[in-house]
C-alpha positions in Angstrom: 88.8 125.2 78.6 90.0 122.7 81.3 93.2 120.7 81.4 93.6 117.1 82.5 96.4 116.8 85.1 97.9 113.6 86.5 97.7 113.0 90.3 96.8 110.3 92.8 93.9 109.6 95.1 94.2 110.7 98.7 91.1 108.9 100.0 92.7 105.6 101.0 96.0 103.9 101.3 96.0 102.6 97.8 96.5 106.1 96.3 95.3 104.9 92.8 96.4 107.0 89.9 94.0 109.7 88.8 93.7 112.4 86.1 91.9 115.5 87.3 90.1 118.0 85.0 91.2 121.5 86.2 89.6 124.7 85.1 89.8 128.1 86.7 92.0 126.7 89.5 89.3 124.1 90.5 89.1 120.4 90.1 85.9 119.7 88.2 86.1 115.9 88.0 88.5 113.0 88.0 89.0 109.8 86.0 91.3 106.7 86.5 94.9 107.2 85.1 95.6 104.4 82.6 99.3 105.4 82.7 99.8 104.8 86.4 101.9 101.6 86.5 100.5 100.5 89.9 96.7 101.0 89.4 96.6 100.7 85.6 93.4 102.6 85.1 91.7 101.3 88.2 89.9 103.6 90.7 86.9 103.3 93.0 84.1 105.9 93.4 86.0 107.6 96.2 88.8 108.6 93.9 86.3 109.6 91.3 84.8 112.1 93.8 87.9 113.8 95.3 86.6 117.1 93.9 84.2 117.1 96.9 87.2 116.7 99.2 89.2 119.5 97.5 86.4 122.0 97.0 84.5 121.7 100.3 83.0 125.0 101.5 84.6 124.9 104.9 88.2 125.1 103.7 90.5 127.1 106.0 92.4 130.0 104.5 94.0 131.8 107.4 95.4 131.0 110.9 92.8 131.2 113.6 92.9 131.8 117.3 90.1 131.0 119.8 88.6 134.1 121.3 85.6 134.6 123.7 83.2 135.2 120.7 84.6 132.4 118.5 87.7 132.2 116.3 89.5 135.3 114.9 91.9 135.5 112.1 95.5 136.3 113.0 98.8 136.5 111.0 101.2 133.6 110.6 103.8 135.5 112.6 101.4 135.9 115.5 100.2 132.3 115.4 103.7 130.9 115.4 105.0 133.3 118.0 102.1 132.5 120.4 102.2 128.8 119.9 105.9 128.6 120.3 105.7 130.7 123.5 103.0 128.5 125.0 104.8 125.3 124.1 108.0 126.5 125.7 106.1 127.6 128.8 104.4 124.2 129.2 107.6 122.2 128.5 109.7 124.4 130.9 107.1 123.9 133.7 106.0 120.3 133.2 108.8 118.6 131.1 108.8 116.9 127.7 106.3 114.2 128.6 103.6 116.9 128.7 103.7 117.1 124.9 102.1 114.8 122.3 102.0 114.9 118.5 99.0 113.4 116.7 99.6 113.1 113.0 101.7 111.4 110.3 100.1 112.3 107.1 97.0 110.1 107.0 96.2 108.3 103.8 98.4 110.3 101.3 100.6 113.0 102.7 103.3 111.3 104.6 106.1 113.8 104.3 104.7 115.8 107.1 105.7 113.0 109.5 109.4 113.6 109.0 108.9 117.2 110.3 106.3 116.5 113.0 108.3 113.6 114.5 111.6 115.6 114.4 109.9 118.6 116.1 108.6 116.3 118.8 111.9 114.6 119.4 113.8 118.0 119.4 111.5 119.1 122.2 112.3 116.0 124.1 109.1 114.0 123.7 108.5 110.6 122.1 104.7 110.7 122.3 103.6 110.3 118.7 100.0 109.1 118.4 98.9 108.0 115.0 96.2 106.2 113.1 98.7 103.4 112.6 98.3 102.5 116.2 94.6 102.6 115.8 94.7 99.5 113.7 98.0 97.8 113.0 100.5 97.9 115.9 99.7 94.5 117.4 100.3 93.0 113.9 103.6 95.0 113.6 104.7 94.1 117.1 104.4 90.4 116.1 106.4 91.0 112.9 109.2 92.6 115.0 109.6 89.5 117.1 109.1 87.2 114.1 111.1 88.9 111.4 113.5 91.2 113.3 111.9 94.5 112.5 108.4 95.7 113.1 108.1 97.3 109.7 109.2 94.1 108.0 105.6 92.8 107.4 105.0 90.3 104.5 102.3 91.0 102.0 100.3 88.6 99.9 101.7 87.8 96.5 98.3 87.8 95.0 99.5 87.7 91.4 101.2 84.3 91.9 99.3 82.6 94.7 97.2 79.5 94.3 94.9 80.4 97.1 94.2 83.8 98.6 92.8 83.8 102.2 90.8 86.9 103.1 90.8 86.8 106.9 88.8 89.5 108.4 89.2 91.5 105.2 86.4 92.6 103.0 88.7 93.7 100.1 85.8 94.4 97.7 84.9 97.4 99.9 88.0 98.2 101.9 90.5 97.6 99.0 93.8 97.5 100.9 95.7 96.2 97.9 96.3 97.6 94.4 93.3 97.0 92.1 91.6 94.9 94.8 88.3 94.2 92.9 90.2 93.2 89.8 92.4 90.8 91.8 89.5 89.3 93.7 87.4 88.9 90.6 90.2 87.3 88.7 91.0 84.8 91.5 87.4 83.9 92.0 86.9 83.2 88.3 90.1 81.3 87.8 89.4 77.5 87.9 93.0 76.9 89.1 92.9 79.3 92.0 90.8 79.5 95.2 89.5 82.4 97.2 88.8 81.7 100.9 87.0 84.2 103.1 87.1 84.0 106.9 84.4 86.4 108.0 81.3 86.2 110.3 79.0 87.5 107.6 78.6 86.9 103.9 80.4 90.1 102.9 80.9 91.3 99.4 84.2 89.4 99.3 82.8 86.3 101.0 80.0 86.2 98.4 82.7 85.7 95.7 84.7 83.2 97.6 85.0 79.5 96.8 85.0 78.7 100.5 83.5 80.9 103.3 84.4 80.1 106.9 81.6 82.1 108.7 83.4 82.2 112.0 81.5 83.3 115.1 82.2 87.0 115.8 85.2 87.3 118.1 86.3 83.6 117.7 89.1 84.2 115.1 91.9 83.3 117.6 90.3 80.1 118.6 89.8 79.2 114.9 93.4 79.9 114.1 94.6 77.8 117.0 92.3 74.9 115.8 93.7 75.2 112.3 97.3 74.9 113.5 96.4 71.9 115.6 94.7 70.2 112.6 97.8 71.0 110.4 100.2 69.4 112.8 98.0 66.4 113.7 97.4 65.6 110.0 101.1 66.0 109.0 100.3 68.8 106.6 103.1 71.2 107.9 106.0 71.7 105.6 108.8 69.9 107.5 111.6 70.8 105.2 110.7 74.5 105.2 110.5 74.4 109.0 113.9 72.7 109.3 115.5 75.2 106.9 113.7 78.5 107.6 112.0 78.5 111.0 113.3 78.9 114.5 111.5 78.2 117.8 109.1 75.5 116.5 110.2 73.1 119.3 109.0 75.6 121.9 105.5 76.0 120.5 104.7 72.5 119.2 103.3 71.4 122.6 100.8 74.3 122.7 98.7 72.5 120.0 99.1 68.9 121.0 96.0 67.3 122.3 94.0 70.4 121.6 90.3 69.7 121.4 89.7 70.9 117.9 86.1 69.7 117.5 85.0 71.4 120.7 86.8 74.6 119.6 85.1 74.6 116.2 81.8 74.1 117.9 82.4 77.3 119.8 83.5 78.9 116.5 80.1 77.7 115.0 81.9 76.0 112.1 81.8 72.5 110.7 84.9 70.4 111.4 85.1 68.9 107.9 85.0 72.3 106.2 87.8 73.7 108.3 89.8 70.5 107.9 89.4 70.8 104.1 90.8 74.4 104.2 93.8 73.1 106.2 94.4 70.3 103.7 94.4 72.8 100.9 96.8 75.0 102.8 99.1 71.9 103.0 98.9 71.3 99.3 98.9 74.7 97.8 101.0 77.8 98.0 98.6 80.2 99.7 98.7 83.8 100.8 96.7 85.6 103.5 95.4 89.1 103.7 94.3 90.0 107.3 92.6 93.2 108.1 90.4 94.9 110.7 88.4 91.8 111.3 91.6 90.6 113.0 93.3 93.8 114.0 90.2 95.3 115.7 88.8 92.2 117.2 89.2 90.1 120.4 92.7 88.7 120.9 94.0 91.1 118.2 97.8 90.6 118.8 97.4 87.0 119.7 95.4 86.3 116.5 98.1 88.0 114.4 100.6 85.7 116.1 98.6 82.6 115.5 98.1 83.4 111.8 101.9 84.0 111.6 102.5 80.5 113.0 100.1 78.9 110.6 101.8 80.6 107.6 105.3 79.5 108.9 104.2 75.9 109.4 102.7 75.9 105.8 106.0 77.3 104.4 104.4 80.3 102.7 106.4 83.2 104.1 109.0 84.7 101.8 108.1 82.5 98.8 106.5 83.3 95.5 102.7 83.0 95.8 102.8 83.2 99.6 103.4 86.3 101.7 106.5 88.1 100.7 108.6 91.0 102.1 108.2 94.1 99.9 110.7 96.9 99.4 110.1 100.6 99.9 111.9 103.9 99.6 111.1 104.5 103.2 109.5 102.1 105.8 106.1 103.0 107.0 107.4 103.4 110.5 110.4 102.8 112.8 111.3 99.7 114.7 110.5 100.3 118.4 111.6 97.6 120.9 110.0 98.1 124.3 112.7 96.0 125.9 115.2 98.8 125.1 115.6 100.8 128.3 115.5 104.1 126.3 112.0 103.4 125.1 109.0 105.2 126.6 105.7 103.9 127.9 102.6 105.9 128.6 102.6 107.2 132.1 99.1 106.3 133.2 98.1 103.3 131.0 101.6 101.8 130.6 101.5 101.1 126.9 104.7 100.8 124.8 105.7 102.6 121.7 105.3 100.3 118.6 106.4 101.3 115.1 107.3 104.6 116.6 103.7 105.4 117.7 101.4 105.2 120.7 97.8 104.1 120.6 95.2 106.9 120.3 92.9 104.8 122.6 94.9 105.7 125.6 95.4 109.5 125.0 92.2 110.6 126.8 93.4 108.8 130.0 96.8 110.3 129.6 95.3 113.8 129.5 92.7 113.3 132.2 95.1 111.7 134.6 96.3 113.4 137.8 99.8 112.2 137.0 102.3 115.1 137.4 103.7 114.4 133.9 100.3 114.1 132.2 99.9 115.4 128.7 98.9 119.0 128.5 99.7 120.0 124.9 98.8 118.3 121.7 99.7 119.1 118.1 97.2 117.6 115.7 97.7 117.5 112.0 95.8 115.7 109.2 93.7 113.8 111.8 90.3 114.3 113.3 90.3 112.3 116.6 86.9 113.5 117.6 85.4 111.5 114.8 88.2 109.0 113.8 89.1 107.5 117.2 87.3 105.5 119.8 85.2 107.1 122.5 84.3 110.5 121.2 82.9 111.5 124.7 86.2 110.8 126.3 88.1 112.7 123.7 85.9 115.7 124.0 86.3 115.8 127.8 90.1 115.3 127.5 90.7 117.9 124.8 88.8 120.5 126.7 91.2 120.0 129.6 94.4 120.7 127.5 96.4 123.7 128.1 97.2 123.9 124.4 95.5 122.2 121.4 96.8 123.2 118.0 95.1 121.7 114.9 96.6 121.9 111.4 93.9 121.1 108.9 92.1 121.7 105.6 88.8 122.5 107.1 87.1 123.3 110.4 86.8 119.8 111.7 85.2 118.7 115.0 88.7 118.6 116.5 89.7 122.0 115.1 86.5 123.5 116.6 87.8 122.6 120.1 91.3 123.9 119.5 93.1 127.0 120.8 94.7 127.6 117.4 93.7 126.3 113.9 96.3 126.5 111.2 95.4 126.1 107.5 97.1 123.4 105.5 97.4 122.8 101.8 95.5 119.9 100.5 97.0 116.8 98.7 96.3 118.6 95.4 97.9 121.9 96.4 101.3 120.6 97.4 104.1 118.2 96.6 103.5 115.1 98.6 103.4 111.3 98.6 102.9 108.2 100.7 105.0 105.2 101.7 102.4 102.5 101.7 104.3 99.5 100.3 102.0 97.0 98.6 103.8 95.8 95.5 106.3 93.0 94.9 108.9 92.6 93.6 108.7 96.1 92.1 108.9 99.2 94.3 106.5 101.9 93.3 106.5 105.6 94.1 104.5 108.7 93.1 105.2 112.2 94.2 102.0 114.1 93.6 102.5 117.6 92.3 100.3 120.7 92.9 97.5 120.7 90.3 95.7 123.7 91.8 96.8 126.7 93.7 95.9 127.1 97.3 93.5 130.0 98.1 94.4 132.2 101.1 97.4 131.5 103.2 97.6 127.7 103.6 101.1 126.1 103.8 102.4 122.6 103.6 102.2 121.1 107.1 106.0 120.6 106.8 106.5 124.3 106.2 104.3 125.1 109.3 106.4 122.8 111.5 109.6 124.3 110.0 108.4 127.8 111.1 107.6 126.5 114.5 110.9 124.7 114.9 112.7 127.9 113.8 110.8 130.1 116.3 111.6 127.6 119.1 115.3 128.0 118.3 115.7 124.3 117.4 117.3 124.7 113.9 121.0 125.4 113.9 122.3 128.5 112.2 122.5 127.9 108.5 125.3 129.8 106.7 124.4 132.0 103.7 126.8 130.0 101.6 124.6 126.9 102.1 121.5 128.8 101.2 123.2 130.2 98.1 124.4 126.7 97.1 120.8 125.5 97.2 120.0 127.8 94.3 122.5 126.2 92.0 123.5 122.6 91.1 121.9 120.2 93.5 124.9 117.8 93.6 127.1 120.7 94.6 124.6 121.7 97.2 124.7 118.1 98.5 128.5 118.4 98.9 128.1 121.7 100.7 125.4 120.2 103.0 127.6 117.3 103.8 130.5 119.6 104.8 128.1 121.6 107.0 126.7 118.6 108.8 130.2 117.2 109.3 131.2 120.4 111.0 127.9 120.6 112.9 126.9 117.0 113.9 123.9 118.3 115.9 122.4 119.5 112.6 121.9 116.0 111.3 118.9 115.5 113.7 117.3 118.6 112.2 118.1 117.7 108.6 114.4 118.0 107.3 114.2 121.6 108.6 117.6 122.5 107.2 116.5 121.0 103.8 113.3 123.0 104.0 115.1 126.3 104.7 117.6 125.8 101.9 116.6 123.6 99.0 113.0 123.9 100.0 113.0 127.6 99.4 114.4 127.1 95.9 112.0 124.3 95.0 109.0 126.0 96.7 108.3 122.9 98.8 109.7 121.5 102.0 108.3 118.1 101.0 110.1 118.1 97.7 113.4 119.0 99.3 112.9 116.2 101.9 112.3 113.7 99.0 115.6 114.8 97.4 117.5 114.4 100.7 115.9 111.0 101.3 117.0 109.7 97.9 120.5 111.2 98.3 121.0 109.3 101.6 119.2 106.1 100.7 120.7 102.9 102.1 122.7 100.6 99.9 119.9 98.0 99.9 117.6 100.4 98.2 120.3 101.5 95.7 120.6 97.8 94.7 116.9 97.6 94.2 117.0 100.8 92.1 119.8 99.5 90.0 117.8 96.4 89.3 115.0 98.7 88.1 117.3 100.4 85.6 118.9 103.3 87.4 122.7 103.6 87.0 124.7 103.0 90.2 127.0 105.8 91.3 127.1 109.2 93.1 124.3 110.6 90.8 121.8 107.8 91.4 119.8 109.7 94.0 119.6 112.8 91.7 118.6 110.6 88.8 115.8 108.9 90.7 114.6 112.3 92.0 114.4 113.7 88.4 112.6 110.6 87.2 110.0 110.9 90.0 109.4 114.6 89.2 109.3 113.9 85.5 106.7 111.1 85.9 103.6 112.6 87.7 101.8 109.3 87.1 104.3 107.5 89.3 106.9 104.9 88.3 108.8 101.8 89.4 111.9 103.0 91.3 113.2 99.7 92.4 112.9 95.9 92.2 113.8 93.2 94.7 115.4 89.9 93.7 112.4 87.5 93.9 114.7 84.6 94.6 116.3 86.2 97.6 113.4 87.4 99.6 114.7 85.8 102.8 117.6 88.1 102.7 115.2 90.9 103.8 114.9 89.2 107.2 116.6 91.0 110.1 116.6 88.2 112.7 120.0 87.2 114.0 119.8 83.7 112.5 118.0 84.9 109.3 115.2 82.5 110.1 111.5 83.2 110.8 110.9 83.1 114.6 107.7 81.4 115.7 108.3 81.5 119.5 107.3 84.7 121.2 107.5 84.1 125.0 105.5 87.2 125.9 102.5 85.6 124.1 102.8 82.1 125.4 100.4 82.3 128.3 97.9 84.3 126.2 97.9 81.7 123.4 97.8 78.7 125.8 94.7 80.3 127.6 92.7 80.3 124.3 90.6 77.2 124.4 87.0 76.1 123.9 86.0 76.4 127.6 87.4 80.0 128.1 86.1 81.2 124.7 82.7 79.7 125.2 82.4 81.6 128.5 83.8 84.8 127.1 81.5 84.7 124.0 78.3 83.8 125.9 75.4 86.1 125.0 75.4 89.1 127.3 71.9 89.7 128.9 72.3 93.5 128.9 74.1 93.9 125.6 73.1 90.8 123.6 74.3 92.0 120.1 77.8 92.5 118.6 78.3 95.8 117.0 80.8 96.0 114.1 81.8 99.7 114.5 83.2 100.6 111.1 81.5 99.0 108.1 83.5 99.5 104.9 81.3 100.8 102.0 81.5 102.7 98.8 80.0 105.6 100.6 82.5 106.3 103.3 86.1 107.5 103.2 87.1 107.9 106.9 86.4 111.5 107.6 88.0 112.9 104.5 84.8 113.5 102.7 83.1 116.2 104.7 80.6 117.4 102.1 77.7 114.9 102.1 76.8 115.9 98.5 79.1 113.3 97.2 76.6 110.7 98.5 73.5 112.5 97.4 70.7 110.0 96.6 72.5 107.1 98.3 71.7 105.3 101.5 75.0 106.0 103.1 74.7 105.7 106.9 72.4 103.1 108.4 72.6 100.3 111.0 72.5 96.9 109.1 70.7 94.2 111.0 69.5 90.7 110.1 65.8 90.1 109.3 65.6 87.6 112.2 66.7 90.2 114.7 64.5 92.8 113.1 61.5 90.4 113.3 62.1 89.8 117.0 62.2 93.5 117.7 59.4 94.4 115.3 61.8 96.7 113.4 61.1 97.5 109.8 63.6 98.6 107.2 64.0 102.4 107.2 62.7 102.8 110.8 64.8 104.7 113.4 66.3 102.4 116.0 68.3 103.1 119.1 71.7 101.4 119.4 73.2 101.5 123.0 76.6 100.4 124.3 78.4 101.0 127.6 79.7 104.3 126.0 76.5 106.0 124.7 73.4 105.7 122.6 72.6 106.8 119.0 69.5 106.8 116.9 70.0 105.6 113.4 68.0 104.3 110.4 67.7 100.5 110.3 68.8 98.6 107.2 67.3 95.1 107.3 69.5 92.8 105.2 70.4 89.1 104.8 74.0 90.2 104.4 74.3 90.7 108.1 74.7 87.7 110.4 72.0 87.2 113.1 73.2 88.8 116.3 75.4 91.4 114.6 74.9 95.1 113.9 77.0 97.0 111.3 77.4 100.8 111.4 79.8 102.6 108.9 82.5 104.9 110.1 83.3 108.4 108.8 79.9 109.9 109.5 78.4 112.2 112.1 80.4 115.1 110.6 79.2 118.6 111.2 79.2 120.3 107.8 77.8 123.9 107.4 76.0 123.5 110.7 74.3 120.2 109.9 75.3 116.7 111.1 75.1 114.0 108.5 74.7 110.4 109.7 75.8 109.1 113.1 79.3 109.1 114.6 79.8 105.4 115.4 82.7 106.3 117.8 80.1 107.7 120.2 79.4 104.0 120.8 82.9 102.7 121.2 84.8 102.7 124.6 88.5 103.5 124.4 89.1 101.0 127.2 87.8 98.1 125.0 91.2 97.5 123.5 94.0 95.0 122.9 96.0 94.5 126.1 99.4 94.7 124.4 99.0 97.1 121.6 96.0 99.2 122.7 94.2 98.9 119.4 90.4 99.3 119.7 88.2 96.2 119.5 85.7 97.9 117.1 84.7 94.6 115.5 83.4 93.3 118.8 81.5 96.0 120.7 78.6 94.7 122.7 75.3 96.6 122.2 71.5 96.4 122.5 68.9 97.4 120.0 65.4 98.8 120.4 62.9 100.8 118.5 63.4 104.5 118.7 60.6 106.1 120.8 58.0 107.7 118.6 
């Protein structure tokens, strides 16, 4: 008879609480966990189908090495020996810039990053490419200039807001906040609250909104600039807030004076009075904004994030209840990286900076295919499938085939793994201790450390354990005395004292702390990740300790151990901290503790956004007259985590959505095959004719085109995206504005 075990979803960043029915070491089904304090019994169909993710037929069980006839099984010792030898040979010959790491834990398994990044740094490289830089780094770069740290990004206080603005965010489908559908439904039905959607089409969220600004595709920056101009012209800015909390306003005020708002809104294809009314409401109410890929993956990505930041600051809604607030976390999602620091790296061929500790995947093919003497020649991939997840599949295939060494650590034989020289089997999110650091609650701080609920079959390891073995074989881990290993088997507080003495005597060991924890306490606990969590809590900064005390933990030398035990004893997750809601501005890291609105690097960019330039840029292209939205959020896609198409059996999961007007012009009927062509490639896909799509737009979901058991299911939309179609500062892809043409598929 099966047993229900508490866990969390690994299919998206919300990680909703789940209970899994386990029988004969297999997950049979899942249900929402009502005891989870963050999701409170909420889950979407992706979480309810994680059994398909866990039980897929192509799970890897042994290390594999590419051979002339295909892959052959090898031992862990052989795999680690050969990979370490090849890495050392490449680095000795070409230097540390020849190595890149592409990972970070994806949607739910973030502890790997501590080990992958430390391994990369120990080998002298800083080239960490991650999914974070596929979407968010332009936004985070703005937060670094505005708030003092790139990871200090304010989130909407949706529980207390008067008006929630969903800008480029279809939360009903993409979620991106706890209990998203409950929140949106509650706000839309509350007569005292407003839901505003800024979206070119009438998305599932826009259909529930009180006001829908159906902005022209790609015109978000122009709209934001017009709204700032209206706010200032009408006197709706919060002057007292600006005087007390904002710096740099005097430098930017002139950017919006005499701005031709009506002409700009004509280009945006919006009515002046409707936009003016939204601005008036912003001046009267405490509002919060949730931006998403409609901003981050669109034209003027970084500049739009900046303009939305200015609009929020002028309205006085940053750092206040009901506005956008600074959340707390056990660990920030990334590190602050200032490209003005002379120690920082930039990519050698494309000249992009490190942001939040990561580089944009969009530029990696060029960095590999370059003739630069320090081009990238070796890539370690873990928990990522760039040949389906990142822009320009054709460029990635060509680049990865040129590498001297490609090592993929994965659950299954992905498209990326199939091109690799070595494939290493990883434990899944349900076979290991692991967790994520997505901070999306305020003022409470939530954390859940998922425990293994099934045993791994074959020889898979935690990715952290794999990188520990590799670091050890490369000679990067200092010698660990037997006394420290023995101490790890006893009282953890005494072990902590012994570890402190060891690192004081061997300062170089501090940089390799995760690996030392893995080889000591990790051996006792049976998990490198769990040992890393203990070390993280024992060395938590004073600010987090204050938050933990506010949540009920007793201050003192045992606080870290107490929190660790509480986390382990609560598989459903728990509140581990609480911020003081009246002191949110104390989280700011700017020198003057004020919100900065003047970013000189973006001045010319913002000034150049006007009705004339945007009208010309957005004019209909004769060769590619349609705008492709490459990456439609739906109930039937989960990035590339769901490889078994059986989870969508009987559903229409992968089609190109087009408006009936466009279908009529092209004589395309619903269900017919059509050809979608961009500068990158062409694909044939089923047409879905629907009023939900704006005329002139095409929507194709992401996460398809996966090769499962020899069959390809759906189309890979990244065949159609060009990696050079990207934000000029952050390198994020402009998936929400890819020009294309449509035609009937030849019979």
